[in-house]
SEMIRO-97830 format. One record per residue: x, z, y of N, C-alpha, C, O in turn; residue in one letter. Coordinates in steps of 0.2 Angstrom, whole numbers, plus 5000, padded with zeros to 4 digits. Atoms other than C-alpha are relative to their C-alpha. Example, Ala and Ser with C-alpha at 12.3 -4.5 7.8 and 13.67 -1.06 7.14 Angstrom:
# residues 2
500450004994506250394978500450005006500950035005a/499649994994506850364995499650035005499950045011s/
//
This chain:
# residues 513
499850065004455550714888500649975004501149955000m/499550024996456750664902500750034998501249994997f/499449975001458050794898500249984993500849974991e/499850025007457950754879500349934999500849934996v/499750065001458250574881500749995003501249975000v/499450014997459650584894500650044996501150014995i/499449965004460650724885500249974993500749974992l/499950035007460450644868500449945000500949934997s/499750065000460950474873500750015003501249985000v/499349984998462450544883500450034995501050014994a/499649975005463050644869500249954994500849954992l/499850055005462950504856500549955003501049944999i/499550054997463950384868500650045001501250015000f/499449964998465150524873500450014993501050004993g/499749995007465550554854500349944998500849944995i/499750065002465750374851500649985004501149955001a/499450014996466950354865500650044998501250024997a/499549965002467950504859500349974993500949984992r/499850035007468050424841500449945001500849924997q/499650064999468750264849500750025005501049985007l/499449984996470150374858499949995008500449985011s/500250014993469250344875499750075003499450114999l/500349944996468750484888499350004999499049944999p/500750005000466950534886499749975006499149945005p/500450034995466550474903499949934999499449905002l/500250085002466750294897499450004996499049954997v/500650005004465450334884499450025005498849995004g/500549984996464350414898499849935004499249925006f/500150074997464550244908499649964996499149924998l/500450055005463950144893499350034999498949994998a/500749975001462550264890499549995006498949975005a/500450024994461950234908499749935000499249915001g/500250075001461950044905499449994994498949964995f/500450005006461050074888499350035003498850005001a/500649974997459750184897499649955005499049955005l/500350054996459450054910499749944996499149924998n/500350055004459149924897499450024996498949984995a/500549985005458150024884499650065002499250084998f/500349944999457550174893499350014999499050054996g/500750005000455750134895499750004993499250034991p/500350015006455550084877500250074995499850074990s/499949945004456250254871499750065003499950125002i/500349944996455250364883500250025006500050085008g/499749984994456250374898499549995006499349935007l/500450024995455150394913500349955005500949955006p/499850054995455150254926500350035006500750005010s/499749974994455550374940500550054999500650105003d/499449965002457050454932500649995004501050045005a/499450024996458250374944500150055005500750085006g/499849964994458050484959500250074998500650105001p/499849945002458150644949500750004997501150054998l/499350015003459750584940500550005006501050035006l/499650004994460450544957500150065003500650085006e/499949934997460050714964500550044996500950084998h/499549965004460950794949500749985001501150025001l/499350024999462450684951500250025006500850045007a/499749974994462550734969500250075000500750095003h/499849935000462550914965500750014996501150054998l/499450005004463950884952500649985004501150015004g/499550024996464950794965500250055005500850065007v/499949954996464750934977500450064997500950085000l/499649955003465351064965500749984998501250024998l/499350025001466850954960500450005006501050035006l/499750004994467350934978500250085002500750095005l/499949934998467151124981500550034996500950074998f/499549985004468251164966500749975002501250015001t/499450034998469551044972500350045006500850055007i/499849964994469551134989500350074998500750095002g/499749945002469851294980500750004998501050054998l/499350005003471451234973500549965005501149955004k/499650034995472051144989500450045005500150095007l/499649974994473351185002499949955006500149895005n/500250054995472651105018500649975004500649915006i/499450034997474451075025500249944996500649904999r/499850065004474750945011499749945003499949895001s/500450064997473450835020500449975006500349915007l/499650024994474650825035500649974998501049955003a/499350025002476150765025500049925002499549895001e/500050074998476750595031499949954994499649904994p/500150045006476750525013499249994998499049944996v/500750005001474850565012499749965005499349915004v/500350044995474350495029500249935000499849885001l/499750065000475550355028499749954995499549904996g/500250045006475050295011499349985000499149934999s/500750014999473250315014499849945005499449905003a/500250054995473150215030500349934999500049885000f/499750065002474350085025499749964995499649904995i/500350045005473550045009499349985002499149925000h/500750024998471850045017500049935004499649895003l/499950064996472449915030500249944996499949884997v/499850055004473349805018499449974995499349914995i/500550025005471949805005499449975004499149925001t/500650034996470549775018500249935002499849885002c/499850064998471549625025499949954994499749894995l/500050055006471749545008499349984997499149934996l/500650015002470049575002499549965005499149925003f/500450044995469249515018500149935000499749895000t/499950075000470149355018499849974994499549914994a/500250035006469749325000499249995000499049944998g/500750014999467849355003499849955004499349915003f/500250054995467749245018500249934997499849884998v/499850065003468749105009499649984994499449924993i/500350025006468049104992499250024999498949984995f/500749995000466349184994499649985006499049985006l/500350024994465949115011499650055004499150045007s/500449954997465349285017500150005008500749985010l/499949984993465049325036500650055001500750094996p/499549954999466549415043499850075000500250114997l/500249935000465649575046499850034993500050084991d/500249985007464949585028500750004996500850044992k/499450005004466649535021500450065002500850094997a/499649944998467549675031499750064996500050114994i/500349945003466249805025500150004992500250064989l/499950005007466349745007500850024998500950054993l/499349985001468249755008500250075001500650104997a/499949934999468249925015499750044994500050094991i/500349965005467049985001500550004993500550044989a/499550015006468349914988500750035001501150034996l/499349974999469849984996500150074998500750094997s/500049935001469450164992500150014992500049964988f/499949985007469950244975499550064998499350095003s/500549955002468850354965500250075000500750094997s/499949935000468850534969499850044994500250084992t/500249965006467850594954500449984994500650034991v/499550025006468950494941500650045001500950074996l/499449974999470550554949500050074999500550104996a/500049925000470050734951499950024993500250074991a/500149985007469350744933500649994996500850034992k/499450015004470950664926500550055001500850084997v/499549954998472150774936499850074998500250114996l/500349945002471050924932500150024993500350074991e/500049995007470950894914500850014997500950044992s/499349995002472850884913500450055004501050065004k/499749954996473151034925500549985005501050015005r/499550034996474050924937499749995007500049965012e/500350004993472950954953500550025005500650005011l/499549974995474351054961500749984998501250005002r/499350035001475850954954500149955006499649945009a/499950044994476650844967499649945001499349925006l/500450065000475850684962499250015001498949975003h/500749985000474150774960499850025007499349995010g/500149984993474250844978500049945004499649945009r/500050074996474750674985499449964999499149945004i/500650045002473350584976499450035003499049995006a/500649974997472050714981500049995008499449985011i/499950014993472650704999499849935002499449935007g/500150074998472550515000499249994999498949965003i/500750015002470750524992499650035006499150015008l/500449974995470150645005500149965007499649965010i/499950054994470850535019499549945000499249925004i/500450065001469950385012499350025000498949995003q/500749985000468350485010499850015008499250005009d/500149994992468450535029499949935003499549935007l/500150064997468650355033499449974998499049945002v/500750035003467150305022499450035004499050005006a/500549964996466150435032499949975007499449965010l/500050034994466650365048499749935000499449915005a/500350075000466250185043499250014999498949975003v/500849995001464450245037499750025007499249995009l/500249974994464250335054499949945005499449935009s/500050064995464750175064499549954998499149935003i/500450065002463850045054499250024999498849975000y/500749985001462250145051499650025006499050025006s/500249984993462050195069499850075000499650105005g/500149935000461950375064500650045002501250025000d/499449964998463050495073499950074999499350105000s/500149935000463350675071499750035006499850015012p/500349964994462350795082500550045003501150065000s/499549964996463250895095500150074996500650104997p/499849945004463051045083500549994995500850044993w/499450015005464350965072500650035003501150054998a/499449964997465651045084500150074997500650104997l/499949935003465251215076500450004994500650054992l/499650005006466151155061500750035001501050064997v/499449984998467751195070500150085000500650115001f/500049934999467251375071499950044993499950104992l/500149975007467051395052500550054998500450104994l/499549955002468751485049499850075003500150115000p/500249934998467951625059499650044995499550104995l/500549975005466751655045500450024993500150054989l/499649995006468151675032499950074998499850094992r/500149935003468051865032499350024997499250064992p/500749995003466151855029500049974993499750004988v/500050035007466451735014500450044995500250054990l/499649965005467851845007499650064998499650094993y/500449945002466651995008499549984995499350024990w/500550025005465351894998500349994994500050014988l/499650005007466651854985500150064997500050074991m/499949935003467052034983499450034998499450074993n/500649975002465252084982499749974994499550004989m/500350035006464851954969500450024994500150024988a/499549985006466352014958500149944995500549904996q/499850045005466251924942499449974997498849984999h/500650025004465151824929499549965004499749925008d/500550044997463451754934499950005007499749955010e/500150004992463451814952500549965003500449935008l/499550044997465051734955499949925000500049895004l/500250075001464451564948499449995005499549935008v/500650014996462851584958500249995007500049955011l/499750004993463851624974500349935001500249905007l/499650075000464951464971499549955001499649905006g/500550054999463451354969499650005007499549955010a/500349994994462551424984500449985006500249945010v/499650024995464051404995500249925000500249895006l/499850085000464451224989499449965002499549915005a/500550055000462751154988499550025007499349985010i/500449984995461651255000500350015007500149985012a/499749984993462751325014500449945002500349915008v/499650054997464051185015499749934999499749905004a/500350075001463151035008499449995005499449945009g/500650014995461451055017500250025007499949985011m/499849984993462351135032500349945003500149935009g/499750064997463450985035499549945001499549915006f/500550054999462050865032499550015006499349975009e/500449984994460950955045500349985006499949975011a/499750014994462150925058500349925000500749915005v/499850075001462450735053500749994997501049944998g/499350015003464050765043499949994992499350004990l/500150015007464350725025500050074996500450114997s/500049945004463850855012500650014995500850064994a/499450005004465350805001500650035004501050075001e/499549974996466550845015499950085001500350125001v/500149934999465651015018500250044994500450094995g/499849965006465851065000500850014999501050064997a/499249995000467751025001500250055005500750095003l/499749964995467951115017499850084998500250124999v/500149935002467051275010500550024995500750084995m/499549985005468251264995500650025003501050075001g/499349994997469751255007499950075003500550115004l/500149934997469051415016500150054996500350114998l/499949945005469051515000500649994996500750034992l/499550015004470651444993500550054999500850064994a/499549945000471751594997499750064998500150114998k/500349945002470551724991500350014993500349974989h/499749985007471251814975499649984994499849974989p/500450025006469751764965499849935000499349914997r/500150074999469751584970500049964993499649924992a/499950035007470451524953499550024995499249984991q/500649975004469151634944499449965001499049944997e/500650034998467751554954500049934997499549904995l/499950075002468451374950499950004992499549954990s/500150005007468451414931499350024998499049994993k/500749985001466751494932499549955001499049944997a/500450054998466051344939500149944996499749894996l/499850065003466851224927499549974995499449914996w/500550025004465551214914499449975003499149915002g/500650034997464051184926500249945004499849895004l/499850064996465051054936500149944995499949894996k/500050065005465450954920499449984998499349924997e/500750025003463650954914499749955006499449905004v/500350044995463050894931500449935001500049885003l/499650064998464450764933499849944994499949884996l/500250055005463750674917499549965003499549905002i/500550044996462350624928500349955005500049905006s/499750054996463550544940500249944996500049884999f/499850065003464250424927499449974997499449914997f/500650035002462550394920499749965005499449905004l/500350034994461950354937500349935002499949885003q/499750074999463250214939499749954996499649894998i/500250055005462750134923499249985001499149925000g/500750014999460850144928499949975007499349965009m/500150034994461150064945499649935000499349915005a/500350065000460549904939500349954994500949964993g/499750055005460849764925500249945004499949915008l/499750054997461949634931499849934998499649924992p/500150075002461749444932500749974999501250004999d/499350035001463149314928500450015006501050025005k/499650004994463749314946500350075001500950085003e/499849934999463849504947500550014994501050054996a/499549995005464749504930500749975002501249995001l/499450034998466049374936500350035006500950045006l/499749974995466249464952500450064998501050085000f/499749945002466649624943500649994995501150024996a/499450025004467849544930500649985004501150005003v/499550024996468849464944500350065003500950065004i/499749944997469049624953500350054995500850084997l/499649965005469549714937500649974999501150014997a/499350035001470949584935500450025005501050025004i/499549984994471549624952500150085001500550105005l/499949935000471449814949500750025000500950075003l/499349985000473249834944500450005007500850045008p/499750014994473749774961499950065005500350085009l/500149944996472949934969500550054998500850085002k/499549955002474050044958500749985002501150025004g/499450034999475549934961500250025008500750045009v/499949994993475349944980500150085002500550105006l/499949934999475150134979500750024998501050065001f/499349995002476750144969500549985005501050025006f/499650024996477650044981500150045007500650065009a/500149954994477050154996500350074999500750095003l/499849935001477450314988500850004999501150055001l/499250015001479250254983500349995007500850025009i/499750014993479450205002500050065003500450075008a/500049934996479050385007500450054996500350114996f/499549955003480450454996499750044994500050094992r/500349965006479350504981500449964994500449904993i/499750025006480250484964499649964996499049964996r/500450055004479750344952499450034996498950014995a/500549975004478850464940499450025004498850015002r/500649984996477750544953499649955003499049955004n/500350064997477450384962499649964995499049944996a/500450045005476850304945499450044998498950014998f/500649965002475750454940499550005006498950005004l/500450004995475050464957499649945001499049935003g/500350074999474750274959499549994995499049964996g/500550025005473950264942499350045001498850024999l/500649964999472750404946499549985005498949995005s/500450034995472150314961499849924998499549895003l/500150075002471950144951499350004997499249994991t/500750015002470050144951499649995006499750025011a/500450014994468750074963499550075001499450104996y/500349944998467750214972499350004999498949955001s/500749994999466050284970499750005007499149995008e/500250014993466050294989499849935002499449925006f/500250074999465950104988499349994999498949955002g/500750015002464250124980499650045006499050015008l/500349974995463750244994499949965006499449955010i/500050044995464250125007499549944999499249925003v/500450055002463349984998499350025001498849985003a/500749985000461750084996499750015007499150005009a/500249994993461750115015500049945004499649935009s/499950054996462349955022500049934996499749884999i/500050075004462549815008499650014994499950004989l/500449995006461049844997500149944995500049954989e/499950065004461249664990500650004995500649974990e/499450005004462949704983500050074996500650084993w/500049945004462449874975500249994993500650024990l/499950015007462349804957500749974999501050004994v/499350025001463949704958500550055001501050064997p/499549944999464849854965500050054995500550084992l/500149955005464149964952500349984994500750024990a/499750035006464749854938500850005001501150024996i/499350004999466449844946500350075000500850084997t/499849945001466650024948500050034993500550064991v/500149985007466050054930500649974996500950014992a/499550045004467249924923500750035002501250044998l/499349974998468750004933500150074997500650084995s/499949935003468350174926500249994992500650024990f/499950025007468350094908500749984999501050004994v/499350025000470050024912500550065002501050074998i/499549954997470850164922500050074996500550104995a/500049945003470250314912500450014994500850064993a/499550005006471150274895500750005002501250034999p/499350014998472750224905500250075003500850095001l/499849934997472750394914500150054995500550094996n/499949955005472550484898500749994997501050044994r/499350015003474250414892500549985005501049955004i/499650024994475050404909500750024999501249985000a/499349985001476550504904500449964994501049954995h/499750045005476850404888500249935003500749905001q/499950064997476750244899500650005004501049965004l/499450004996478050304911500650014996501149984997f/499450005004479250354897500249944997500849924996d/499950065003479050184890500349955005500849915004r/499750054994479450094907500450035004500650015010w/499649964996480550224914500649965003500749975009e/499450034998482150124915499849955005500249945010k/500250054995481249984924499850035007499950005012n/500349974994480350094936500550045004500550045010l/499549964997481850204940500449955005500749985010l/499650054996482650044948499850005007500149985012r/500350004993481450064963500150065004499950065010f/500049934997481850244967500549995006501049965006e/499649994994482650284984500550064999500350104995r/499649955001484150394985499850075003499950125000h/500349944997483350514997499450034996499049984994a/500649975004482050634989499550045005499750075010r/500549954996480450724995500350074999500550094994h/499749935001480850904998499750044994500150084991p/500249975006479750954983500349984994500250004988d/499750035006480850854971500750025000501149984997e/499349985000482550934975500250044993499750074991q/499849975006483550994960499950085000500150115006p/500149935000483251174955500750034997501050014992v/499449965002484751294953499950074997499650115001d/500249945004484551424940500550065001500450124999l/499549954999486151514945500250034994500450004989g/499849975006486651644932499550034996499650084992s/500649975004484951684925500149984993500349934991a/499950005007484951714907499349994996499349964990t/500650015003483051704904499649955004499649965010i/500450054996481951554909499350014998499150004992l/500750005001480051574911499749945002499749935008v/500450064998479051414911499350015001499050024996l/500749984999477351434919499950075002500050124999g/500149934997476951574931499350025001499150045007m/500749975000475151614927500150074998500650114999g/500049935002474651784921500550024995500850074995r/499649995006475551774905500849995002501250045001t/499350014998477151704913500350065005500850085005g/499849954996477151834927500150074996500650104998n/499949945004476951974914500750004997501050054996a/499350015004478451904904500550015005501050055003a/499549994995479451894920500150075002500750095002y/499949934998479152074925500350044995500750084996d/499749965005479552134908500749994999501150044998f/499250025000481252044908500350045005500950075004f/499749974994481652114925500050074999500550115002t/500049935001481152284921500550034995500750084995d/499549985005482352284906500749985003501249994999k/499350014997483752234918500349934999500949925000g/499850065001483852054913499949955006499549965010l/500050054994484151904925499549954998499749904994s/500550055002482551794924499949965006500049985012a/500250054994481951644934499449964997499449954991v/500650035002480251564934500049935003500249925008g/500150064998479751384935499249985000498950004995i/500850025000477951314940499949945004500349935009d/500250064996477251154946499550015006499349975009s/500549984994476051244958500450045005500750095004d/499649974994476951284975499750065002500150105005p/500349944998475651414978500350074996500250124998n/499849945004476451524964500750025002501050064999k/499349994998478151524973500050065005499750055010i/500149954996478351694981500750045001501150034997n/499449964999479651824987500150054995500750084995n/500049945005479251954974500449984994500750024991q/499750025006479951854960500449945002500349905006r/499650064999481251724958499749944997499949934991r/500450055003480151574955500249935004500249935010v/499950074997480551384959499549964998499149964993f/500550065002479451234960500349954996500949934997y/499750055004479751114947499449974995499050014992g/500550035005478650994936500449994993500849944992d/499750005006479251024918499949944996500249934991i/500150065003478450874912500349945002500349884999e/499650064998479550764922500750004997501150054998d/499450005003481050714912500650005005501150035003v/499550004995482050694928500250075002500750085004g/499949934998481850874932500550034995501050074998f/499549975005482850924916500749975001501250004999w/499450034999484250804920500550035005501150035004h/499749974995484750904935500050084999500250115004h/500149935001484551074927500650034996500850014991l/499549975003486051184923499850064996499650114998n/500349955004485651284908500650044996500550074991i/499449975003487451344904499950084999500250104994n/500049925000487051534907499350024996499350084994h/500649985003485351534898500150024993500449994989l/500049975007485051634882499449994997499349994991a/500750015003483151614880499649975005499749975011a/500550034996481651524886499450024998499250024992a/500749985002479851584886499649945003499649935009t/500550054998478551444887499350035001499050054996l/500749974998476951514896499649955003499149975007a/500550054997476151354902499449994996499450004990t/500650005004474351324897500049944996499649944991p/500150065004474551144890500550004995501150014996e/499550025006475351104873500549955002501049965000l/499550064999476050944879500650025005501250005003e/499549984996477051024893500550054996501150044997s/499649965004477751154880500449954996501049974995k/499650045004478251014869500649965003501149955001l/499550034995479150914883500650055001501150035001i/499549964999480051064888500550024995501150024995a/499649995006480651104871500549954998501149964997t/499650065002481250934867500649995005501149975003r/499550024995482150914884500650065000501150045001e/499549955000483051084882500449994994501050004994l/499650015006483551044864500549945001501049944999r/499650064998484150874870500650015004501149985004k/499549984996485150954883500650044997501050065000a/499649965004486051054870499950075000500450114999g/500149925000485251224872499950024993499549994989f/500149975007485451324857499750075000499750104994t/500349944999484651484863499350004997499149954994g/500749995003482951554857499549975005499549985011h/500650034996481351464863499450034997499350024991i/500649965002479751574862499449975004499549975010i/500650034997478051494865499450044999499250054993a/500749975001476351574868499549944999499649895002g/500550055002474951474860499350035000499250094999v/500749985000473051484862499749994993499250034992h/500350025006472651414845500650004995501149974996f/499550005006473551434828500349934998500849934996q/499750075002473651244825500549975005500749925004d/499550034996474751224840500750024998501249995001e/499349985002476151314831500449954997501049944998a/499650055004476651174819500449955004501049945003a/499650054996477051044832500650035004501150005006p/499549974996478051164843500650024996501150014998l/499549985004479051224828500449934998501049934998h/499650065001479451044824500449975006500949945005a/499750034994479951004842500750055001501150035005a/499449964999481251154841499950075002500350115004g/500149934998480351314846500150054994500050034988v/499849955006481051464836499450044998499350064992d/500649955002479451574837499449995005499549975011q/500650014996477651554843499650075000499750114995t/500349944999476551694849499349995002499249965007y/500750014998474651694848499850055005499850115004l/500149964994474151754865499550054999499650115002l/500549955000472551844861500250054995500050114996m/499749955005473451924846500450055004500550115003t/499549964996474751984858499650055005499950105006g/500449964996473452054870499750064996499850124998a/500249955004472752154856500550054998500450114998g/499449955001474452224851500250045006500450105005i/499949964994474752274869499650055001499850115003g/500549945000473152374869500250054995500150114997i/499949955005473552454853500750045001500750105000a/499449974998475352494859499850065005500150115005e/500149954994474652584875499650054997499650114999k/500449955003473352674864500550054996500450114996t/499549965004474752734852500450045005500550105003w/499749964995475752794867499650065003499950115004e/500549944997474252894874499950054995499950114996s/500149955005474052974857500650044999500550104998l/499449965001475853024855500150055006500350105005q/499949964994475853094873499550064999499750125001t/500549955001474253194869500250054994500150114995a/499849955005474953264853500650045002500750105000l/499449964997476553324862499750055005500150095007l/
//
């Protein structure tokens, strides 16, 4: 009965949110509040909370594990990540602590703890938003995730200090984990594909990393992230991430339901949440200012800051352990921040385009190394998106003796075998500094329709008259691309079938000869 009620209510509210052009997670939050209020009357067991909390915990572990699979640990040590994370934390804590002491008359120690809980940004929301837009490895995505990891580590340190629990001496064995990488790689190779790969990922994230780190007094969440980092360079890491996607998404529904079911608020809790929701834009503005100060361009500073503009679920973990009387007000605050931040992040690119002229005034002349202009040289073919499709297209062009160049927003795809540059093609500023005089054709092999549309419009706006060919996953993507200026679309699955047929035909011709 529990599964029927939970899944049905979540589905209904998720569909309702989608119809209102809101992300489904907003509907899941609303479903949590509805289940809290009416659950018993529709047959929800009174002891459903702990089970839902357990499922939510598993979902968060899988989310952090898949984030680790896509991360480069060196990005965490960048000055922009460390500086922005700690400066934002200090400024936010000072302001909130002063406010709580002055306006709520809280004791200083509780005011500090509550301020720390509210200074963090939501890892789950930011990760889901960035992942859904394929921006985890874009510059602003890497910076945002790096800042979130630093914040999570600070949260764990606070919990350890105030709860009196300290890691056991065995926790030092964590530093030896890189020595296990050959064993982990062997397991990945043995699991190969499909259900065994999914099962291996779940076991490593939940059982080995999660429970293992908890056993030595460390956070299961950090354990899942570290395990993902250890496997990030394996050739099958991205396949594992995609294989876990469905399982992770279903379990994360429990996370958003859990927030809503944390408790029904009274008037004071609602007032507290509304006031903090009004202050929420200041969190994003401060992140934007800090990223600009660290030489990040306005677009990436805006997108990164907006993805960090939500109060954190880690605040609830802190409250549950140390500030139990503040758990319900904080749950309402976090939920309300999700309701505000999720729709804004969905239209983040459109918002920047609208405010671009005003935001560009804050840019510094010096730039982050990842934002330097790209020089295409004398290349005649431009390939946008260097996944499997883009790589195959690039190799075909070079085999035919053509001069090709590739662009991708994932720095991990830049290698010495191909002439590939880092660049975020959804960034209008990227196109302003691109010399396209020698280009004759452009191949759009990015996975997202929106990025193909932006690239096409910017190429045509820059006066490009050559051919633009775009790969599409679905037939209904063709019309908007043609309207934007694409000359020809190519249904990728149909192309794969044609490729197989051509190879078969070549084999038959060889056999007949």
